[in-house]
LONU-489343 format. One record per residue: residue number from 1; y negated, x negated, z of N, C-alpha, C in turn; residue in three letters. Coordinates in pm, whole numbers. Example, Ala and Ser with C-alpha at 12.3 -4.5 7.8 and 13.67 -1.06 7.14 Angstrom:
<rs>
(1; (569; -1319; 780); (450; -1230; 780); (330; -1320; 780); Ala);
(2; (225; -1285; 708); (106; -1367; 714); (-3; -1290; 787); Ser);
</rs>
This chain:
<rs>
(1; (2368; 494; 2682); (2311; 602; 2762); (2204; 675; 2681); Met);
(2; (2208; 808; 2686); (2114; 890; 2610); (1978; 890; 2680); Asp);
(3; (1878; 830; 2613); (1746; 817; 2673); (1682; 953; 2699); Leu);
(4; (1700; 1048; 2608); (1641; 1180; 2627); (1703; 1252; 2747); Asn);
(5; (1834; 1233; 2765); (1901; 1294; 2880); (1850; 1231; 3010); Ala);
(6; (1827; 1099; 3008); (1772; 1032; 3126); (1631; 1083; 3155); Val);
(7; (1552; 1104; 3051); (1419; 1161; 3070); (1429; 1297; 3140); Arg);
(8; (1522; 1379; 3095); (1539; 1512; 3154); (1582; 1501; 3300); Met);
(9; (1673; 1407; 3327); (1717; 1387; 3464); (1601; 1347; 3555); Phe);
(10; (1519; 1252; 3508); (1403; 1208; 3585); (1308; 1325; 3609); Val);
(11; (1291; 1410; 3509); (1203; 1525; 3523); (1257; 1624; 3625); Ser);
(12; (1390; 1642; 3629); (1450; 1732; 3729); (1423; 1680; 3869); Val);
(13; (1441; 1551; 3890); (1417; 1493; 4023); (1269; 1509; 4061); Val);
(14; (1181; 1488; 3966); (1038; 1495; 3996); (992; 1638; 4024); Gln);
(15; (1050; 1736; 3955); (1007; 1875; 3975); (1089; 1946; 4081); Thr);
(16; (1212; 1893; 4108); (1298; 1957; 4207); (1365; 2082; 4155); Gly);
(17; (1362; 2104; 4024); (1417; 2228; 3969); (1457; 2206; 3825); Ser);
(18; (1575; 2258; 3789); (1618; 2252; 3650); (1526; 2333; 3560); Leu);
(19; (1488; 2452; 3606); (1404; 2539; 3524); (1265; 2478; 3505); Ser);
(20; (1210; 2417; 3610); (1078; 2355; 3598); (1085; 2236; 3503); Ala);
(21; (1193; 2159; 3512); (1208; 2044; 3424); (1223; 2088; 3278); Ala);
(22; (1298; 2199; 3257); (1314; 2252; 3122); (1181; 2297; 3064); Ala);
(23; (1100; 2360; 3149); (968; 2406; 3103); (878; 2286; 3070); Glu);
(24; (883; 2180; 3153); (802; 2061; 3127); (845; 1994; 2997); Arg);
(25; (976; 1989; 2975); (1028; 1922; 2855); (1018; 2008; 2731); Ala);
(26; (994; 2138; 2749); (984; 2228; 2635); (1116; 2255; 2568); Gly);
(27; (1225; 2258; 2649); (1358; 2287; 2595); (1419; 2403; 2673); Val);
(28; (1511; 2476; 2613); (1578; 2585; 2686); (1654; 2532; 2806); Pro);
(29; (1660; 2612; 2912); (1731; 2572; 3034); (1878; 2538; 3006); Leu);
(30; (1951; 2619; 2926); (2091; 2583; 2899); (2104; 2446; 2831); Pro);
(31; (2011; 2414; 2745); (2016; 2284; 2677); (1998; 2171; 2777); Thr);
(32; (1899; 2183; 2864); (1876; 2079; 2964); (1997; 2065; 3056); Leu);
(33; (2054; 2176; 3101); (2172; 2169; 3189); (2288; 2100; 3120); Ser);
(34; (2308; 2132; 2992); (2417; 2070; 2918); (2396; 1919; 2903); Arg);
(35; (2273; 1876; 2876); (2247; 1734; 2859); (2267; 1658; 2991); Arg);
(36; (2232; 1720; 3103); (2254; 1654; 3232); (2403; 1640; 3260); Ile);
(37; (2481; 1745; 3229); (2627; 1739; 3250); (2688; 1630; 3162); Arg);
(38; (2641; 1619; 3036); (2693; 1515; 2947); (2660; 1376; 3001); Glu);
(39; (2541; 1361; 3060); (2504; 1232; 3119); (2594; 1200; 3238); Leu);
(40; (2624; 1300; 3321); (2712; 1279; 3435); (2852; 1241; 3389); Glu);
(41; (2900; 1305; 3280); (3033; 1270; 3229); (3033; 1128; 3172); Arg);
(42; (2924; 1091; 3107); (2915; 958; 3049); (2917; 851; 3158); Gln);
(43; (2849; 878; 3271); (2844; 782; 3381); (2958; 800; 3479); Leu);
(44; (3032; 911; 3461); (3146; 941; 3548); (3103; 949; 3694); Asn);
(45; (2989; 1017; 3719); (2938; 1033; 3854); (2851; 1157; 3861); Val);
(46; (2850; 1222; 3976); (2760; 1336; 3994); (2620; 1285; 4029); Gln);
(47; (2520; 1335; 3957); (2383; 1289; 3976); (2297; 1386; 4055); Leu);
(48; (2330; 1515; 4048); (2247; 1617; 4111); (2330; 1709; 4198); Leu);
(49; (2269; 1753; 4307); (2328; 1855; 4393); (2239; 1979; 4384); Glu);
(50; (2300; 2094; 4359); (2226; 2217; 4341); (2251; 2308; 4461); Arg);
(51; (2146; 2368; 4511); (2158; 2460; 4624); (2052; 2568; 4607); Ser);
(52; (2050; 2663; 4697); (1951; 2772; 4690); (1810; 2719; 4711); Val);
(53; (1797; 2604; 4776); (1665; 2547; 4802); (1616; 2457; 4689); Arg);
(54; (1698; 2443; 4584); (1655; 2362; 4471); (1758; 2259; 4433); Gly);
(55; (1714; 2161; 4363); (1803; 2056; 4312); (1751; 1921; 4359); Thr);
(56; (1844; 1841; 4413); (1804; 1708; 4457); (1910; 1608; 4413); Arg);
(57; (1872; 1480; 4403); (1967; 1381; 4354); (2071; 1344; 4459); Pro);
(58; (2191; 1314; 4414); (2292; 1255; 4501); (2252; 1110; 4526); Thr);
(59; (2332; 1038; 4606); (2303; 897; 4630); (2303; 819; 4498); Asp);
(60; (2403; 848; 4414); (2410; 781; 4284); (2290; 821; 4198); Ala);
(61; (2253; 950; 4206); (2138; 998; 4130); (2008; 935; 4176); Gly);
(62; (1997; 913; 4308); (1875; 852; 4362); (1862; 707; 4313); Ala);
(63; (1977; 636; 4305); (1971; 498; 4255); (1933; 495; 4107); Arg);
(64; (1989; 589; 4029); (1954; 597; 3888); (1805; 630; 3872); Leu);
(65; (1757; 724; 3952); (1616; 764; 3942); (1524; 646; 3978); Tyr);
(66; (1563; 568; 4079); (1480; 456; 4123); (1457; 358; 4008); Glu);
(67; (1563; 331; 3932); (1551; 235; 3822); (1499; 301; 3694); His);
(68; (1556; 418; 3662); (1518; 483; 3537); (1376; 535; 3542); Ala);
(69; (1332; 580; 3660); (1197; 633; 3672); (1091; 531; 3634); Gly);
(70; (1113; 405; 3680); (1017; 300; 3645); (1018; 274; 3495); Arg);
(71; (1138; 276; 3438); (1148; 253; 3294); (1083; 363; 3212); Gly);
(72; (1107; 488; 3253); (1047; 601; 3181); (895; 597; 3193); Ile);
(73; (847; 560; 3310); (702; 551; 3330); (643; 439; 3242); Glu);
(74; (711; 325; 3237); (664; 215; 3152); (667; 254; 3005); Ala);
(75; (771; 328; 2965); (781; 373; 2827); (668; 470; 2793); Leu);
(76; (636; 559; 2886); (526; 653; 2864); (393; 579; 2850); Ala);
(77; (375; 474; 2930); (252; 395; 2919); (246; 323; 2785); Glu);
(78; (361; 274; 2739); (365; 206; 2609); (334; 304; 2497); Ala);
(79; (391; 423; 2502); (362; 524; 2401); (214; 560; 2400); Glu);
(80; (155; 570; 2518); (13; 603; 2527); (-72; 489; 2469); Gln);
(81; (-31; 366; 2495); (-106; 252; 2443); (-101; 249; 2291); Ala);
(82; (19; 275; 2234); (32; 277; 2088); (-51; 389; 2029); Val);
(83; (-44; 507; 2092); (-123; 621; 2042); (-272; 590; 2049); Ala);
(84; (-313; 521; 2155); (-454; 486; 2169); (-496; 387; 2061); Ser);
(85; (-409; 288; 2033); (-440; 192; 1928); (-451; 261; 1793); Asp);
(86; (-360; 356; 1767); (-365; 428; 1641); (-491; 511; 1632); Gln);
(87; (-531; 572; 1743); (-652; 654; 1742); (-774; 569; 1712); Ala);
(88; (-775; 444; 1763); (-887; 355; 1739); (-865; 271; 1613); Arg);
(89; (-748; 293; 1546); (-715; 217; 1427); (-731; 67; 1452); Leu);
(90; (-656; 21; 1547); (-656; -119; 1583); (-519; -178; 1553); Lys);
(91; (-516; -285; 1478); (-388; -347; 1447); (-397; -425; 1318); Gly);
(92; (-280; -454; 1257); (-275; -538; 1138); (-223; -457; 1020); Arg);
(93; (-281; -482; 904); (-239; -419; 779); (-201; -530; 682); Leu);
(94; (-77; -525; 633); (-26; -630; 544); (-23; -578; 401); Arg);
(95; (-96; -645; 313); (-116; -598; 176); (-68; -701; 76); Leu);
(96; (-32; -653; -42); (1; -740; -155); (-89; -702; -271); Ser);
(97; (-151; -804; -334); (-241; -783; -447); (-202; -875; -562); Leu);
(98; (-228; -833; -685); (-213; -928; -796); (-328; -1028; -794); Pro);
(99; (-311; -1146; -850); (-419; -1246; -848); (-538; -1202; -932); Pro);
(100; (-656; -1240; -888); (-777; -1217; -966); (-827; -1074; -968); Gly);
(101; (-776; -990; -877); (-816; -849; -882); (-944; -830; -802); Tyr);
(102; (-1056; -871; -862); (-1184; -880; -791); (-1235; -748; -731); Glu);
(103; (-1221; -633; -799); (-1273; -509; -738); (-1212; -481; -601); Pro);
(104; (-1089; -530; -580); (-1023; -502; -452); (-1080; -588; -340); Trp);
(105; (-1136; -703; -374); (-1196; -787; -270); (-1312; -712; -205); Trp);
(106; (-1393; -649; -286); (-1507; -573; -233); (-1459; -450; -156); Glu);
(107; (-1354; -386; -207); (-1301; -269; -137); (-1249; -306; 1); Leu);
(108; (-1177; -418; 11); (-1122; -459; 140); (-1234; -496; 237); Leu);
(109; (-1340; -556; 187); (-1454; -588; 272); (-1516; -459; 328); Ser);
(110; (-1533; -359; 242); (-1589; -232; 286); (-1497; -162; 385); Ala);
(111; (-1365; -174; 363); (-1268; -113; 454); (-1279; -172; 593); Phe);
(112; (-1292; -305; 602); (-1302; -369; 733); (-1437; -345; 799); Gln);
(113; (-1539; -324; 720); (-1668; -289; 780); (-1660; -152; 846); Gln);
(114; (-1584; -61; 785); (-1569; 72; 845); (-1471; 69; 962); Arg);
(115; (-1367; -15; 952); (-1265; -21; 1057); (-1254; -167; 1106); Tyr);
(116; (-1346; -212; 1185); (-1353; -354; 1222); (-1238; -403; 1308); Pro);
(117; (-1160; -312; 1371); (-1049; -356; 1455); (-919; -374; 1377); Asp);
(118; (-923; -351; 1246); (-803; -371; 1164); (-808; -511; 1103); Ile);
(119; (-704; -588; 1131); (-693; -724; 1075); (-607; -718; 949); Arg);
(120; (-655; -779; 843); (-585; -776; 715); (-509; -906; 691); Leu);
(121; (-387; -892; 642); (-312; -1007; 589); (-286; -975; 443); His);
(122; (-345; -1052; 352); (-336; -1025; 209); (-253; -1134; 141); Val);
(123; (-145; -1092; 79); (-56; -1183; 7); (-79; -1162; -142); Tyr);
(124; (-131; -1265; -210); (-162; -1255; -352); (-51; -1319; -434); Thr);
(125; (5; -1240; -525); (114; -1292; -608); (131; -1203; -729); Ser);
(126; (165; -1265; -843); (201; -1187; -961); (347; -1142; -953); Glu);
(127; (423; -1201; -862); (565; -1168; -848); (583; -1029; -788); Arg);
(128; (678; -954; -837); (709; -823; -782); (790; -842; -653); Arg);
(129; (718; -857; -545); (783; -887; -417); (854; -765; -362); Ile);
(130; (949; -790; -273); (1020; -684; -202); (938; -646; -79); Asp);
(131; (880; -526; -77); (790; -487; 31); (859; -491; 167); Leu);
(132; (982; -443; 172); (1054; -437; 299); (1091; -576; 346); Val);
(133; (1148; -655; 256); (1193; -790; 293); (1075; -878; 333); Glu);
(134; (962; -864; 263); (846; -949; 289); (749; -888; 390); Asp);
(135; (782; -771; 446); (701; -712; 551); (566; -662; 504); Gly);
(136; (557; -613; 380); (431; -564; 325); (419; -413; 350); Ile);
(137; (304; -371; 400); (281; -227; 424); (248; -153; 296); Asp);
(138; (156; -208; 216); (113; -143; 92); (90; -251; -13); Val);
(139; (138; -226; -135); (118; -320; -245); (37; -252; -355); Ala);
(140; (-52; -329; -415); (-124; -283; -533); (-47; -333; -655); Leu);
(141; (-11; -242; -744); (66; -280; -862); (-4; -228; -987); Arg);
(142; (-5; -311; -1090); (-59; -273; -1220); (58; -272; -1318); Val);
(143; (75; -159; -1388); (185; -148; -1483); (284; -42; -1442); Gly);
(144; (396; -39; -1513); (498; 64; -1490); (564; 45; -1354); Ala);
(145; (600; 157; -1291); (667; 157; -1162); (810; 207; -1182); Ile);
(146; (905; 128; -1138); (1046; 166; -1157); (1126; 133; -1032); Ala);
(147; (1077; 176; -917); (1145; 147; -790); (1159; 278; -713); His);
(148; (1280; 331; -710); (1303; 462; -649); (1284; 462; -499); Glu);
(149; (1291; 344; -435); (1278; 338; -290); (1133; 332; -245); Ala);
(150; (1039; 343; -339); (898; 334; -307); (825; 463; -341); Met);
(151; (722; 492; -266); (629; 598; -301); (514; 533; -375); Val);
(152; (478; 587; -491); (372; 530; -574); (257; 629; -583); Ala);
(153; (140; 585; -542); (20; 668; -551); (-69; 611; -660); Arg);
(154; (-84; 685; -770); (-166; 636; -880); (-314; 655; -848); Arg);
(155; (-389; 548; -873); (-533; 553; -848); (-614; 573; -975); Leu);
(156; (-585; 492; -1076); (-662; 500; -1200); (-589; 427; -1310); Leu);
(157; (-643; 441; -1430); (-590; 371; -1546); (-705; 309; -1623); Ser);
(158; (-676; 200; -1695); (-777; 137; -1779); (-706; 61; -1890); Tyr);
(159; (-786; 11; -1984); (-731; -70; -2092); (-791; -210; -2085); Arg);
(160; (-711; -310; -2110); (-764; -444; -2127); (-852; -449; -2251); His);
(161; (-936; -551; -2256); (-1033; -564; -2364); (-1010; -695; -2437); Val);
(162; (-1008; -688; -2570); (-999; -809; -2651); (-1140; -863; -2672); Leu);
(163; (-1163; -989; -2635); (-1300; -1042; -2634); (-1306; -1181; -2697); Val);
(164; (-1429; -1215; -2739); (-1458; -1351; -2787); (-1606; -1377; -2763); Ala);
(165; (-1643; -1504; -2759); (-1783; -1542; -2740); (-1858; -1532; -2873); Ala);
(166; (-1988; -1499; -2867); (-2068; -1496; -2991); (-2062; -1627; -3068); Pro);
(167; (-2052; -1741; -2999); (-2048; -1870; -3069); (-1922; -1882; -3154); Ser);
(168; (-1809; -1831; -3106); (-1685; -1835; -3184); (-1696; -1743; -3305); Leu);
(169; (-1757; -1626; -3286); (-1772; -1531; -3396); (-1872; -1584; -3500); Leu);
(170; (-1973; -1656; -3453); (-2069; -1714; -3547); (-2001; -1819; -3634); Ala);
(171; (-1903; -1887; -3580); (-1834; -1993; -3653); (-1727; -1938; -3748); Arg);
(172; (-1655; -1833; -3704); (-1541; -1783; -3780); (-1561; -1643; -3836); Leu);
(173; (-1671; -1577; -3795); (-1693; -1441; -3839); (-1621; -1342; -3748); Gly);
(174; (-1670; -1219; -3742); (-1608; -1118; -3658); (-1486; -1059; -3729); Ala);
(175; (-1373; -1046; -3661); (-1255; -988; -3727); (-1277; -840; -3756); Pro);
(176; (-1242; -797; -3877); (-1257; -656; -3913); (-1123; -584; -3920); Asp);
(177; (-1015; -654; -3883); (-882; -594; -3881); (-794; -675; -3786); Ser);
(178; (-682; -617; -3751); (-587; -688; -3664); (-536; -812; -3735); Val);
(179; (-509; -802; -3864); (-457; -917; -3939); (-557; -1031; -3942); Ala);
(180; (-686; -999; -3933); (-789; -1104; -3938); (-784; -1196; -3817); Ala);
(181; (-715; -1154; -3710); (-704; -1239; -3592); (-624; -1366; -3620); Leu);
(182; (-553; -1369; -3732); (-472; -1487; -3767); (-557; -1613; -3775); Glu);
(183; (-684; -1600; -3812); (-767; -1719; -3830); (-837; -1764; -3701); Arg);
(184; (-807; -1696; -3589); (-874; -1728; -3463); (-781; -1801; -3367); Phe);
(185; (-834; -1899; -3294); (-757; -1954; -3181); (-748; -1848; -3071); Pro);
(186; (-632; -1840; -3008); (-608; -1735; -2908); (-557; -1796; -2778); Cys);
(187; (-588; -1728; -2671); (-534; -1762; -2539); (-475; -1635; -2481); Ala);
(188; (-359; -1644; -2418); (-287; -1524; -2377); (-241; -1532; -2232); Thr);
(189; (-216; -1414; -2177); (-149; -1403; -2048); (-9; -1458; -2062); Trp);
(190; (39; -1530; -1962); (164; -1605; -1973); (283; -1517; -2008); Ala);
(191; (287; -1394; -1955); (404; -1310; -1978); (383; -1212; -2093); Gln);
(192; (277; -1230; -2169); (248; -1139; -2279); (350; -1156; -2391); Ser);
(193; (397; -1043; -2442); (489; -1048; -2555); (417; -1023; -2686); Gly);
(194; (285; -1039; -2688); (205; -1006; -2804); (103; -901; -2768); Gly);
(195; (12; -873; -2857); (-93; -774; -2833); (-63; -648; -2912); Trp);
(196; (-49; -538; -2840); (-33; -408; -2904); (-172; -350; -2923); Gln);
(197; (-222; -356; -3044); (-359; -313; -3075); (-352; -183; -3154); Leu);
(198; (-370; -72; -3083); (-351; 58; -3146); (-207; 71; -3191); Gly);
(199; (-187; 104; -3317); (-52; 120; -3371); (5; -11; -3424); Ala);
(200; (-74; -118; -3417); (-31; -246; -3474); (-1; -348; -3364); Gln);
(201; (91; -436; -3394); (125; -545; -3302); (84; -677; -3364); Thr);
(202; (14; -758; -3284); (-24; -892; -3330); (42; -993; -3238); Phe);
(203; (109; -1090; -3299); (177; -1194; -3222); (98; -1324; -3233); Gln);
(204; (11; -1354; -3133); (-69; -1476; -3144); (16; -1600; -3121); Pro);
(205; (-32; -1711; -3176); (26; -1842; -3148); (-73; -1912; -3055); Gln);
(206; (-61; -1893; -2924); (-170; -1931; -2833); (-186; -2081; -2818); Pro);
(207; (-313; -2122; -2813); (-342; -2261; -2776); (-327; -2279; -2625); Leu);
(208; (-331; -2165; -2551); (-315; -2168; -2406); (-252; -2036; -2362); Leu);
(209; (-153; -2045; -2275); (-102; -1927; -2205); (-104; -1957; -2056); Ser);
(210; (-149; -1862; -1977); (-164; -1884; -1833); (-151; -1751; -1761); Thr);
(211; (-116; -1759; -1633); (-112; -1637; -1552); (-240; -1620; -1471); Asn);
(212; (-348; -1680; -1516); (-477; -1674; -1446); (-582; -1616; -1542); Asp);
(213; (-620; -1490; -1518); (-719; -1427; -1606); (-856; -1495; -1595); Tyr);
(214; (-889; -1551; -1479); (-1016; -1622; -1466); (-1021; -1742; -1559); Ala);
(215; (-906; -1808; -1576); (-899; -1922; -1670); (-916; -1872; -1813); His);
(216; (-852; -1760; -1847); (-869; -1704; -1981); (-1015; -1667; -2007); Leu);
(217; (-1080; -1611; -1908); (-1221; -1574; -1924); (-1307; -1699; -1949); Arg);
(218; (-1280; -1806; -1875); (-1359; -1927; -1892); (-1343; -1984; -2032); Ser);
(219; (-1221; -1978; -2087); (-1198; -2028; -2223); (-1270; -1940; -2326); Arg);
(220; (-1268; -1808; -2301); (-1339; -1719; -2392); (-1489; -1743; -2386); Ala);
(221; (-1544; -1756; -2266); (-1687; -1779; -2249); (-1730; -1911; -2313); Leu);
(222; (-1641; -2008; -2314); (-1672; -2138; -2375); (-1664; -2135; -2527); Ala);
(223; (-1625; -2020; -2583); (-1615; -2009; -2728); (-1492; -2075; -2785); Gly);
(224; (-1389; -2096; -2702); (-1270; -2168; -2746); (-1160; -2076; -2799); Glu);
(225; (-1161; -1947; -2759); (-1049; -1862; -2795); (-1085; -1715; -2783); Ala);
(226; (-1010; -1634; -2858); (-1005; -1489; -2836); (-900; -1464; -2729); Val);
(227; (-928; -1373; -2640); (-830; -1340; -2537); (-844; -1195; -2496); Thr);
(228; (-750; -1148; -2415); (-759; -1015; -2355); (-789; -1031; -2206); Glu);
(229; (-875; -943; -2156); (-913; -948; -2015); (-910; -810; -1955); Leu);
(230; (-879; -799; -1825); (-903; -673; -1757); (-1051; -637; -1767); Pro);
(231; (-1085; -511; -1782); (-1226; -477; -1806); (-1320; -520; -1695); Pro);
(232; (-1271; -522; -1569); (-1361; -562; -1461); (-1395; -711; -1464); Phe);
(233; (-1316; -791; -1537); (-1348; -932; -1556); (-1431; -956; -1682); Leu);
(234; (-1437; -855; -1769); (-1509; -872; -1894); (-1642; -799; -1897); Ala);
(235; (-1656; -692; -1819); (-1769; -600; -1834); (-1905; -669; -1819); Ala);
(236; (-1921; -749; -1712); (-2051; -812; -1688); (-2088; -906; -1802); Ala);
(237; (-1991; -983; -1851); (-2018; -1077; -1960); (-2049; -1003; -2090); Ala);
(238; (-1984; -889; -2112); (-2013; -809; -2232); (-2155; -752; -2224); Ile);
(239; (-2191; -701; -2106); (-2326; -645; -2091); (-2433; -753; -2106); Arg);
(240; (-2404; -874; -2061); (-2500; -984; -2072); (-2502; -1048; -2210); Ala);
(241; (-2409; -1008; -2297); (-2404; -1066; -2430); (-2330; -1197; -2439); Gly);
(242; (-2263; -1237; -2332); (-2188; -1363; -2333); (-2049; -1347; -2397); His);
(243; (-2000; -1224; -2400); (-1875; -1191; -2469); (-1897; -1067; -2554); Leu);
(244; (-1813; -1054; -2656); (-1818; -938; -2745); (-1681; -873; -2745); Val);
(245; (-1678; -740; -2730); (-1551; -668; -2738); (-1511; -653; -2884); Ala);
(246; (-1387; -691; -2916); (-1339; -693; -3053); (-1249; -573; -3082); Leu);
(247; (-1255; -527; -3206); (-1164; -424; -3259); (-1149; -304; -3165); Leu);
(248; (-1260; -243; -3122); (-1248; -129; -3030); (-1172; -11; -3089); Pro);
(249; (-1163; -6; -3225); (-1085; 102; -3288); (-935; 77; -3279); Glu);
(250; (-898; -40; -3227); (-756; -73; -3205); (-737; -109; -3057); His);
(251; (-740; -10; -2969); (-737; -40; -2825); (-602; -90; -2777); Pro);
(252; (-609; -176; -2676); (-488; -221; -2608); (-431; -107; -2524); Leu);
(253; (-302; -114; -2483); (-241; -3; -2408); (-306; 18; -2271); Pro);
(254; (-289; 138; -2218); (-338; 168; -2082); (-259; 89; -1979); Glu);
(255; (-329; 48; -1876); (-268; -14; -1758); (-287; 82; -1641); Gln);
(256; (-180; 116; -1572); (-188; 210; -1461); (-186; 134; -1328); His);
(257; (-274; 171; -1239); (-287; 106; -1108); (-229; 199; -1002); Val);
(258; (-133; 148; -924); (-69; 225; -818); (-78; 152; -685); His);
(259; (-72; 229; -579); (-47; 176; -446); (95; 215; -408); Leu);
(260; (175; 117; -363); (316; 140; -330); (339; 116; -182); Leu);
(261; (424; 200; -123); (472; 175; 13); (614; 230; 26); Tyr);
(262; (694; 176; 117); (835; 216; 127); (850; 364; 158); Pro);
(263; (939; 431; 86); (958; 575; 103); (1030; 609; 233); Ser);
(264; (1112; 515; 285); (1189; 545; 406); (1110; 518; 533); His);
(265; (992; 458; 519); (914; 421; 638); (798; 519; 655); Arg);
(266; (794; 588; 772); (683; 681; 796); (554; 602; 805); His);
(267; (456; 630; 715); (334; 550; 717); (257; 568; 846); Pro);
(268; (210; 456; 901); (132; 459; 1025); (-5; 518; 997); Ser);
(269; (-79; 543; 1105); (-216; 595; 1091); (-302; 496; 1013); Ala);
(270; (-278; 366; 1034); (-356; 264; 963); (-326; 270; 813); Ile);
(271; (-198; 280; 777); (-162; 288; 635); (-217; 415; 573); Val);
(272; (-205; 527; 642); (-258; 653; 588); (-409; 644; 567); Arg);
(273; (-478; 581; 661); (-623; 566; 649); (-659; 476; 531); Thr);
(274; (-583; 369; 513); (-608; 279; 401); (-586; 351; 267); Tyr);
(275; (-478; 428; 256); (-452; 502; 133); (-564; 600; 103); Leu);
(276; (-609; 671; 207); (-718; 767; 189); (-847; 697; 150); Ala);
(277; (-874; 580; 210); (-995; 505; 179); (-994; 460; 32); Phe);
(278; (-879; 413; -15); (-870; 370; -155); (-890; 487; -249); Cys);
(279; (-832; 603; -215); (-850; 722; -299); (-997; 762; -302); Gln);
(280; (-1063; 747; -189); (-1205; 779; -180); (-1288; 690; -271); Glu);
(281; (-1243; 566; -290); (-1319; 469; -369); (-1278; 465; -516); Arg);
(282; (-1198; 561; -561); (-1152; 559; -699); (-1268; 558; -797); Val);
(283; (-1373; 636; -770); (-1486; 644; -862); (-1553; 509; -881); Ala);
(284; (-1573; 437; -768); (-1638; 306; -780); (-1544; 204; -845); Ser);
(285; (-1413; 220; -823); (-1318; 131; -889); (-1319; 154; -1040); Leu);
(286; (-1327; 281; -1080); (-1333; 312; -1221); (-1459; 252; -1283); Ala);
(287; (-1570; 257; -1210); (-1694; 199; -1260); (-1680; 48; -1276); Ala);
(288; (-1610; -15; -1181); (-1589; -160; -1190); (-1502; -197; -1309); Ala);
(289; (-1418; -103; -1353); (-1330; -128; -1466); (-1393; -85; -1598); Cys);
(290; (-1517; -36; -1593); (-1584; 9; -1714); (-1635; -111; -1793); Ala);
(291; (-1636; -99; -1924); (-1694; -201; -2011); (-1745; -134; -2137); Ser);
(292; (-1799; -212; -2227); (-1846; -157; -2354); (-1731; -119; -2446); Asp);
(293; (-1611; -162; -2413); (-1494; -124; -2491); (-1437; 6; -2436); Ala);
(294; (-1359; 80; -2516); (-1302; 206; -2467); (-1214; 181; -2346); Pro);
(295; (-1226; 267; -2248); (-1142; 255; -2127); (-1115; 393; -2075); Ala);
(296; (-996; 411; -2021); (-959; 541; -1967); (-945; 530; -1818); Ala);
(297; (-1002; 623; -1743); (-994; 623; -1597); (-930; 753; -1556); His);
(298; (-821; 741; -1482); (-738; 858; -1463); (-692; 869; -1319); Asp);
(299; (-776; 916; -1225); (-730; 936; -1089); (-622; 1043; -1085); Pro);
(300; (-516; 1013; -1018); (-404; 1106; -1010); (-359; 1122; -866); Arg);
(301; (-255; 1205; -850); (-199; 1227; -718); (-85; 1134; -688); Gly);
(302; (7; 1179; -603); (120; 1098; -561); (241; 1129; -648); Ile);
(303; (315; 1027; -685); (436; 1046; -761); (541; 952; -711); Ala);
(304; (661; 992; -726); (772; 902; -691); (828; 842; -818); Arg);
</rs>
């Protein structure tokens, strides 16, 4: 049964006129009349009787109105409740983040302070999850985007930083070239295929590989290894003198940060507000990614 046609039928009974119902529904009178006739053909029964005094339901039409009217009224109340929730931004937002992305923890806290009725569910994983299958509204991704079914909104770009502790440099000396890294113990990100340092590639033989940047930072701070870190995990230690940025003339490649959401799903008011809030905070995110090493910050628009 065509729900829109039933709505029109209910409106005709309530107004007592086809023309009044058409005006209420905002559709041409011929369109409304045609939809009512199609509904009658579908049900194989006459629903309305037309006379000079107006339009009234037949017995069959009265029974349909009795049941459908309650349903249409309940549906209208449900639509109003949803609209009200959206207006007050009340509901749940499901997010995906990479592990150890500390600047986002502060951003999410600020977001909930501004919108206290929004409940967050945050799924942390390095795995490229399926947003639709896993029920994620928005994912934060670092790196190249190659998913045509997603809308990608670029927020900023930065470069990882090659770092070591002063104690390690005091023992082995500061490297003055990429080749000089051969004499240093190294720790790497688990999926790293080597370090692209400017135009040169260095393939470390790591004493440790892990998918936890916090662990890499702890090893670097302990003076055990040279490693690469996201700038927001290295900046404070560099400023305090606990780490030193190495070979700044040979920068690591840019890392691009995007927010992803399904292209086929109309974003809700909550999702749109979250995207706008993140865009608003790009400047502070760029500051969090700043370090004494070269870094590029590149707020951009939306791209597919």
